[in-house]
C-alpha positions as CSV (number, residue, x, y, z in Angstrom):
1,M,-0.1,-0.2,-0.3
2,F,1.2,3.5,-1.2
3,K,1.3,6.2,1.5
4,R,0.0,9.3,0.3
5,D,3.0,12.3,-0.3
6,W,1.1,15.4,0.6
7,N,3.7,17.7,-0.6
8,R,4.0,16.6,-4.0
9,R,0.2,16.6,-4.6
10,T,-0.1,19.5,-3.5
11,C,2.6,21.4,-5.9
12,A,1.1,19.1,-8.8
13,K,-1.9,21.4,-7.8
14,R,-0.5,24.6,-6.9
15,G,2.6,24.5,-8.5
16,H,6.0,24.9,-6.7
17,I,7.4,27.5,-3.6
18,T,11.0,28.4,-4.6
19,Y,13.1,30.8,-2.4
20,A,16.7,31.6,-2.9
21,P,18.9,32.6,1.1
22,T,20.9,35.0,1.3
23,E,23.2,32.2,2.9
24,P,25.8,30.9,0.6
25,E,26.0,27.8,2.0
26,L,22.3,27.1,2.3
27,R,21.8,29.2,-1.0
28,S,24.7,26.9,-3.2
29,R,22.7,23.9,-1.7
30,L,19.1,25.0,-3.0
31,H,20.4,26.1,-6.3
32,A,21.2,24.1,-9.2
33,A,22.5,25.1,-12.8
34,T,21.2,23.4,-15.7
35,A,21.7,23.0,-19.4
36,M,18.1,24.4,-19.3
37,G,19.1,26.9,-16.7
38,D,18.8,27.8,-13.6
39,A,16.5,25.6,-10.7
40,W,16.1,25.8,-7.2
41,R,14.8,23.0,-4.9
42,C,10.9,24.0,-3.4
43,L,10.3,24.1,0.4
44,R,7.5,22.1,0.1
45,C,8.4,18.8,-1.7
46,G,12.0,19.7,-1.8
47,D,12.1,18.7,-6.0
48,F,14.1,21.6,-8.3
49,S,11.9,23.7,-10.1
50,L,13.4,25.6,-13.3
51,G,13.0,29.3,-13.1
52,A,14.2,32.3,-11.0
53,P,12.9,31.5,-7.2
54,H,9.8,33.4,-6.3
55,G,11.3,35.0,-3.7
56,G,14.6,35.5,-1.4
57,G,16.2,36.7,1.6
58,P,17.5,35.6,5.1
59,A,16.8,31.6,5.8
60,A,14.9,33.3,8.8
61,D,12.4,35.2,6.6
62,A,11.6,32.2,3.9
63,P,7.8,31.8,3.7
64,L,6.0,29.7,6.1
65,V,5.5,27.2,3.9
66,P,2.6,24.1,4.7
67,R,4.1,20.6,4.5
68,G,3.6,17.4,6.2
69,K,2.0,17.6,9.0
70,A,0.8,21.2,8.8
71,L,-0.1,20.5,5.2
72,R,-2.8,17.9,6.8
73,E,-4.4,20.3,9.1
74,L,-4.4,22.6,7.0
75,F,-6.5,19.7,4.8
76,V,-8.5,19.2,7.9
77,L,-8.8,23.2,8.5
78,R,-10.5,23.6,5.0
79,F,-12.8,20.2,5.2
80,L,-13.8,22.1,8.1
81,A,-14.4,25.7,6.4
82,A,-15.8,24.1,3.2
83,E,-18.9,22.0,5.9
84,R,-19.6,25.3,7.8
85,V,-20.0,27.6,4.4
86,F,-22.0,24.8,3.4
87,R,-24.6,25.0,6.6
88,A,-24.5,29.0,6.3
89,V,-25.8,28.3,2.7
90,L,-28.2,26.4,3.9
91,G,-29.3,28.6,7.1
92,L,-29.8,31.6,4.8
93,L,-31.9,29.8,2.6
94,A,-33.8,28.7,5.4
95,A,-34.4,32.2,7.1
96,W,-35.6,33.2,3.4
97,A,-38.2,30.1,3.0
98,V,-39.7,31.4,6.9
99,W,-39.6,35.1,5.6
100,K,-41.5,34.2,2.4
101,F,-43.8,32.0,4.8
102,S,-44.3,35.3,7.6
103,N,-45.3,37.4,4.6
104,S,-47.8,34.3,3.3
105,Q,-49.1,32.0,6.1
106,D,-52.9,32.4,5.0
107,A,-52.1,31.5,0.8
108,V,-49.4,28.4,2.3
109,R,-52.8,27.3,4.6
110,E,-55.1,27.0,2.3
111,L,-53.0,25.4,-0.6
112,F,-51.8,23.0,2.3
113,E,-55.3,22.5,3.7
114,H,-56.3,21.8,-0.4
115,D,-52.8,19.3,-0.8
116,L,-54.1,17.4,1.9
117,T,-57.9,17.0,0.9
118,T,-56.1,15.5,-2.3
119,L,-54.2,13.2,-0.9
120,K,-56.8,12.0,1.8
121,P,-57.7,9.2,-0.2
122,V,-54.6,8.0,-1.6
123,A,-53.5,7.8,2.5
124,D,-56.9,6.0,3.2
125,H,-55.9,3.2,0.6
126,F,-53.2,2.9,2.2
127,H,-54.4,2.7,5.9
128,W,-52.9,6.2,6.7
129,D,-54.0,8.5,9.2
130,L,-53.2,11.2,7.4
131,E,-55.2,14.1,9.9
132,H,-53.6,13.0,12.9
133,A,-49.7,12.1,11.2
134,S,-47.5,13.6,13.5
135,V,-45.5,15.4,10.0
136,V,-49.6,17.3,9.3
137,D,-49.5,18.5,13.0
138,T,-46.2,19.7,13.0
139,I,-47.5,21.7,9.8
140,R,-50.3,23.0,11.4
141,K,-49.0,24.2,14.7
142,A,-46.6,26.1,12.6
143,F,-49.5,28.1,11.2
144,D,-50.7,29.3,14.4
145,F,-47.3,31.7,14.8
146,K,-47.2,35.3,14.9
147,K,-45.7,37.2,12.1
148,K,-44.1,38.7,14.6
149,T,-42.3,35.4,15.8
150,L,-41.6,34.3,12.6
151,V,-39.8,37.1,11.3
152,F,-37.4,36.9,14.8
153,V,-36.7,33.6,14.0
154,A,-35.6,34.7,10.1
155,A,-33.2,37.3,11.8
156,G,-31.9,34.7,14.1
157,I,-31.5,32.1,11.7
158,T,-29.9,34.2,9.5
159,V,-27.6,35.7,12.1
160,Y,-26.2,32.4,12.8
161,S,-26.1,31.7,9.1
162,L,-23.6,34.6,8.6
163,I,-21.4,33.7,11.9
164,E,-21.0,30.2,10.2
165,G,-20.3,32.0,6.6
166,V,-17.4,34.1,8.3
167,E,-15.8,31.5,10.3
168,G,-16.0,29.4,7.4
169,V,-13.8,31.8,5.3
170,G,-11.3,32.6,7.8
171,L,-10.9,28.8,8.8
172,W,-10.3,28.9,4.6
173,L,-7.6,31.2,4.7
174,N,-6.5,29.8,7.7
175,K,-6.9,33.1,10.1
176,R,-6.1,32.7,14.0
177,W,-8.9,34.8,14.7
178,A,-11.3,32.7,12.5
179,E,-10.3,29.6,15.0
180,Y,-10.7,31.4,18.2
181,L,-14.2,32.0,16.9
182,A,-14.7,28.5,15.5
183,V,-14.0,27.3,18.8
184,V,-16.3,29.8,20.8
185,A,-19.3,29.6,18.4
186,T,-19.6,25.7,18.0
187,G,-18.9,25.5,22.1
188,V,-22.0,28.0,22.7
189,F,-24.1,26.0,20.1
190,L,-22.9,22.6,21.8
191,V,-25.1,23.9,24.6
192,P,-28.5,23.7,22.7
193,E,-27.4,20.4,21.2
194,G,-26.7,18.2,23.9
195,Y,-30.5,19.5,25.2
196,E,-32.1,18.2,22.4
197,L,-29.6,15.2,22.1
198,S,-31.5,14.7,26.0
199,H,-35.3,15.0,24.8
200,H,-34.7,13.5,21.1
201,V,-32.3,11.1,20.2
202,S,-31.6,10.1,16.8
203,A,-28.0,8.7,15.0
204,V,-27.7,12.2,12.7
205,K,-27.7,14.2,15.9
206,V,-25.8,12.4,17.9
207,V,-23.0,12.1,14.5
208,T,-23.1,15.3,14.2
209,T,-22.6,16.5,18.2
210,L,-19.8,14.0,18.1
211,V,-18.0,15.4,14.7
212,N,-18.9,19.1,16.8
213,I,-17.0,18.0,20.2
214,A,-14.0,16.4,17.9
215,A,-13.1,19.7,15.8
216,V,-13.5,21.8,19.2
217,L,-10.8,19.5,20.4
218,W,-8.7,19.3,17.5
219,I,-8.3,22.8,17.4
220,L,-7.6,24.3,20.3
221,L,-5.1,21.3,21.2
222,S,-3.1,21.8,17.7
223,K,-3.4,25.6,17.4
224,R,-2.3,26.2,20.9
225,L,-5.5,28.7,21.8
226,F,-6.2,30.1,25.0
227,G,-2.9,29.4,26.3
228,L,-3.1,25.4,25.8
229,R,0.6,23.7,24.7
230,G,2.5,27.2,25.7
231,G,-0.6,29.3,23.6
232,F,0.0,31.9,21.7
233,A,3.9,32.3,22.3
234,A,4.9,28.9,21.5
235,F,2.0,29.0,18.2
236,E,4.5,31.7,16.7
237,A,7.8,30.3,17.6
238,E,6.8,27.3,16.1
239,R,5.8,28.7,12.9
240,H,9.1,31.1,12.7
241,S,11.4,28.3,13.6
242,A,9.6,26.3,10.6
243,S,10.4,28.6,8.0
244,L,14.4,28.9,9.0
245,L,14.2,24.5,10.0
246,E,12.4,24.3,6.7
247,V,15.1,25.9,4.2
248,R,17.3,24.1,6.5
249,T,15.9,20.7,5.7
250,M,15.3,21.0,2.2
251,A,19.1,22.5,2.1
252,A,20.6,19.3,3.7
253,P,23.0,17.4,1.2
254,A,21.6,14.6,-0.5
255,P,23.1,11.1,0.5
256,A,26.2,10.2,-0.9
257,A,25.0,7.4,-4.2
258,A,25.9,3.9,-3.0
């Protein structure tokens, strides 16, 4: 079974990232002269790429190129980001539907009761008590809500969806503030999710709650939020040391051929 090389896979999609350090020894190890021109070693995958470097300067100022574990973490973050954006879009659509419903409750009620009458013979044929079905009762209760209540519901769903959307965009761009927002927002909504689970248990609700808990714990620990594992100072030190370490690692001499 072959192990997936995330570094080369990412470079194949987005291209290489090269850098020319000012330190002569490191520069000579990252550079190669070929018959087709100069080539520079990629800071992500380690392969040489023809052409001028994308940047240059001291090794300590080399770009923070996600690779290896950091690249996998970025993939997880972007998966969470896509899920947040998807939920935001669904939420906005739901808010729009509730708002439209609040402006035409009577018309929707008449249409619903008309369709219910039309479907009744079919339901009777299959011995299904359509008049007392739980779904029908729930829909009828919704018709009794006041317009002001429905408007407040639509506004609440809209605010929640906008938060989810901002969180998703921030996570996709790998912003630290978005990680804090994700932990706080998800943690706050775990309370009503837990309350809902205590009254109505379903496989979907259980899986959703477990995924949210796992996401919060993963972001907290891997990103060192709220002082965990050394906090922001340790996180920044890790990022800056990774820049210099990447250049030195990529510039390390290749093992001698047997």
